[in-house]
C-alpha positions as CSV (number, residue, x, y, z in Angstrom):
1,X,10.1,39.9,-24.3
2,X,13.3,39.4,-22.2
3,X,12.1,42.1,-19.7
4,X,8.7,40.4,-19.5
5,X,10.3,37.1,-18.7
6,X,12.4,38.7,-16.0
7,X,9.4,40.3,-14.4
8,X,7.5,37.0,-14.5
9,X,10.5,35.2,-12.9
10,X,10.8,37.9,-10.2
11,X,7.1,37.7,-9.4
12,X,7.2,33.9,-9.2
13,X,10.2,34.1,-6.9
14,X,8.5,36.8,-4.8
15,X,5.4,34.7,-4.5
16,X,7.5,31.7,-3.3
17,X,9.2,33.9,-0.7
18,X,5.9,35.2,0.6
19,X,4.5,31.7,1.0
20,X,7.5,30.3,2.8
21,X,7.8,33.3,5.1
22,X,4.0,33.4,5.8
23,X,3.7,29.7,6.6
24,X,6.7,29.8,8.9
25,X,5.2,32.7,10.8
26,X,1.7,31.1,10.9
27,X,3.1,27.9,12.3
28,X,5.4,29.6,14.9
29,X,2.9,32.1,16.2
30,X,-0.6,31.0,15.1
31,X,-2.5,32.3,12.2
32,X,-4.5,35.1,13.7
33,X,-1.6,36.9,15.4
34,X,0.3,37.2,12.1
35,X,-0.5,40.4,10.2
36,X,0.2,41.2,6.6
37,X,2.4,44.0,7.9
38,X,4.5,41.5,9.8
39,X,5.1,39.4,6.6
40,X,6.0,42.5,4.6
41,X,8.4,43.7,7.2
42,X,10.2,40.4,7.4
43,X,10.6,40.3,3.6
44,X,11.5,44.0,3.4
45,X,8.7,44.8,1.0
46,X,5.6,46.9,1.2
47,X,2.2,45.5,2.3
48,X,0.8,46.8,-0.9
49,X,3.2,44.4,-2.8
50,X,1.7,41.4,-1.0
51,X,-1.9,42.6,-1.7
52,X,-1.0,42.7,-5.4
53,X,-0.6,38.9,-5.2
54,X,-3.0,38.0,-2.4
55,X,-6.1,39.9,-1.6
56,X,-6.4,38.7,2.0
57,X,-4.8,36.4,4.6
58,X,-7.0,33.5,4.0
59,X,-6.1,33.4,0.3
60,X,-2.4,33.5,1.3
61,X,-2.9,30.7,3.9
62,X,-4.8,28.5,1.5
63,X,-2.1,28.9,-1.2
64,X,0.5,28.1,1.4
65,X,-1.3,24.9,2.6
66,X,-1.8,23.8,-1.0
67,X,1.9,24.4,-1.7
68,X,3.0,22.2,1.3
69,X,0.5,19.5,0.3
70,X,2.0,19.2,-3.1
71,X,5.5,19.0,-1.7
72,X,4.4,16.3,0.8
73,X,2.7,14.3,-2.0
74,X,5.8,14.5,-4.1
75,X,7.9,13.2,-1.2
76,X,5.5,10.4,-0.5
77,X,5.4,9.3,-4.1
78,X,9.1,9.3,-4.4
79,X,9.5,7.2,-1.3
80,X,6.8,4.8,-2.4
81,X,8.6,4.2,-5.8
82,X,11.2,2.1,-4.0
83,X,9.8,-1.5,-4.4
84,X,11.6,-2.5,-1.2
85,X,9.3,-0.2,0.9
86,X,6.2,-1.9,2.3
87,X,3.0,-0.1,3.1
88,X,4.1,0.1,6.7
89,X,7.4,1.6,5.7
90,X,5.5,4.3,3.8
91,X,3.1,5.0,6.7
92,X,6.0,5.5,9.1
93,X,7.9,7.6,6.6
94,X,4.9,9.9,6.4
95,X,4.4,9.6,10.2
96,X,8.0,10.7,11.0
97,X,7.8,13.6,8.5
98,X,4.6,14.8,10.1
99,X,6.0,14.4,13.6
100,X,9.0,16.6,12.7
101,X,6.7,19.2,11.2
102,X,4.4,19.3,14.2
103,X,7.3,19.5,16.6
104,X,7.9,23.1,15.4
105,X,4.3,24.1,15.0
106,X,2.3,26.1,17.5
107,X,-0.9,24.2,18.4
108,X,-2.8,27.5,17.7
109,X,-2.1,26.9,14.0
110,X,-4.2,23.8,13.9
111,X,-7.0,25.0,16.1
112,X,-7.3,28.3,14.2
113,X,-7.6,26.6,10.8
114,X,-11.3,25.9,11.5
115,X,-11.9,29.7,11.4
116,X,-11.2,29.9,7.7
117,X,-14.0,28.4,5.6
118,X,-12.2,28.3,2.3
119,X,-9.3,26.4,3.9
120,X,-11.7,23.9,5.6
121,X,-13.5,23.4,2.3
122,X,-10.2,22.7,0.6
123,X,-9.2,20.2,3.3
124,X,-12.6,18.5,3.1
125,X,-12.4,18.2,-0.7
126,X,-8.8,17.0,-0.5
127,X,-9.9,14.1,1.8
128,X,-12.7,13.1,-0.6
129,X,-10.3,13.2,-3.6
130,X,-7.7,11.1,-1.7
131,X,-10.3,8.5,-0.9
132,X,-9.7,6.3,-3.9
133,X,-5.9,6.5,-3.5
134,X,-6.4,5.5,0.1
135,X,-8.5,2.5,-0.9
136,X,-5.8,1.4,-3.4
137,X,-3.2,1.7,-0.6
138,X,-5.4,-0.4,1.7
139,X,-5.7,-3.1,-1.0
140,X,-1.9,-3.2,-1.2
141,X,-1.7,-3.5,2.6
142,X,-4.0,-6.4,2.6
143,X,-2.0,-8.1,-0.2
144,X,1.2,-7.6,1.9
145,X,-0.5,-9.1,4.9
146,X,-0.5,-6.0,7.1
147,X,-4.2,-5.1,7.0
148,X,-7.2,-7.3,7.7
149,X,-9.4,-8.0,4.7
150,X,-12.8,-8.3,6.4
151,X,-13.5,-4.6,7.1
152,X,-15.4,-2.2,4.9
153,X,-12.7,0.4,4.3
154,X,-15.1,2.9,2.8
155,X,-16.6,3.1,6.3
156,X,-13.2,3.1,8.0
157,X,-11.9,5.9,5.9
158,X,-15.0,8.0,6.4
159,X,-14.8,7.4,10.1
160,X,-11.2,8.6,10.2
161,X,-12.1,11.7,8.2
162,X,-15.0,12.5,10.6
163,X,-12.8,12.0,13.6
164,X,-10.2,14.3,12.3
165,X,-12.8,17.0,11.7
166,X,-14.2,16.5,15.2
167,X,-10.7,16.8,16.7
168,X,-10.2,20.1,15.1
169,X,-13.6,21.3,15.9
170,X,-13.2,20.5,19.6
171,X,-9.8,22.2,19.6
172,X,-8.1,19.3,21.1
173,X,-4.8,20.7,19.8
174,X,-5.1,23.3,22.7
175,X,-5.6,20.6,25.3
176,X,-2.9,18.1,24.4
177,X,0.7,18.2,23.1
178,X,0.5,18.0,19.3
179,X,2.9,15.1,18.9
180,X,1.2,13.1,21.7
181,X,-2.2,13.7,20.2
182,X,-1.1,12.8,16.7
183,X,0.7,9.6,17.8
184,X,-2.4,8.4,19.7
185,X,-4.7,9.0,16.8
186,X,-2.4,7.3,14.3
187,X,-1.9,4.2,16.5
188,X,-5.6,4.0,17.4
189,X,-6.7,3.8,13.9
190,X,-3.8,1.9,12.4
191,X,-3.8,-0.9,15.0
192,X,-7.6,-1.2,14.5
193,X,-7.3,-2.6,11.0
194,X,-3.9,-4.3,11.2
195,X,-3.2,-8.0,11.3
196,X,-0.9,-9.4,14.1
197,X,1.9,-8.9,11.6
198,X,1.0,-5.2,11.2
199,X,0.6,-4.7,15.0
200,X,4.0,-6.3,15.6
201,X,5.5,-3.9,13.0
202,X,3.9,-0.9,14.7
203,X,5.0,-1.8,18.3
204,X,8.5,-2.7,17.3
205,X,8.9,0.5,15.2
206,X,7.5,2.8,18.0
207,X,9.7,1.2,20.7
208,X,12.8,1.2,18.5
209,X,12.4,4.9,17.6
210,X,11.5,5.9,21.1
211,X,7.8,6.9,20.7
212,X,5.2,6.3,23.3
213,X,1.4,6.5,23.0
214,X,0.7,5.7,26.6
């Protein structure tokens, strides 16, 4: 029993190492240029060992993305638990986190995601599942006076989702700096449904922290 527990613990640790190493390589070099051999060499293990856990690169990529999504969600929930944080504080906390991540990510990573159908299906389903949470968040923003109340946010959220898919499909990540593109998209949509109070918060925050969307 003890030996079985040790093997289970080793396998769990190995899987974590594979995911961390793989996602780092995918984001640094792009997905398609990273081979399973490269990951195995970096970890000092055989390619066969990786294939015992993941049957192909897409399965590995999908698991890595899901792992990062769970970590981001935990971080956001922990930050939101502080009652002193407004919806705008939460948005910019997520914004800063994503900016930091994108700063070290090769644009190829984003443009190549569309080549993997299982990954795109997961991202689409995730957006649909998050729809209700987003509506609850919007309701809170209206109550706090940052979001206007006269819009149909089901339409707004669907439009944002569609625009994100279009951006990836058109491979705009290859045409523009990732941070610049992300900032413009966030500000475009966010300002669109903010009250004057919300817009003032955005402009003050971006100027104070040195961002520019011009």
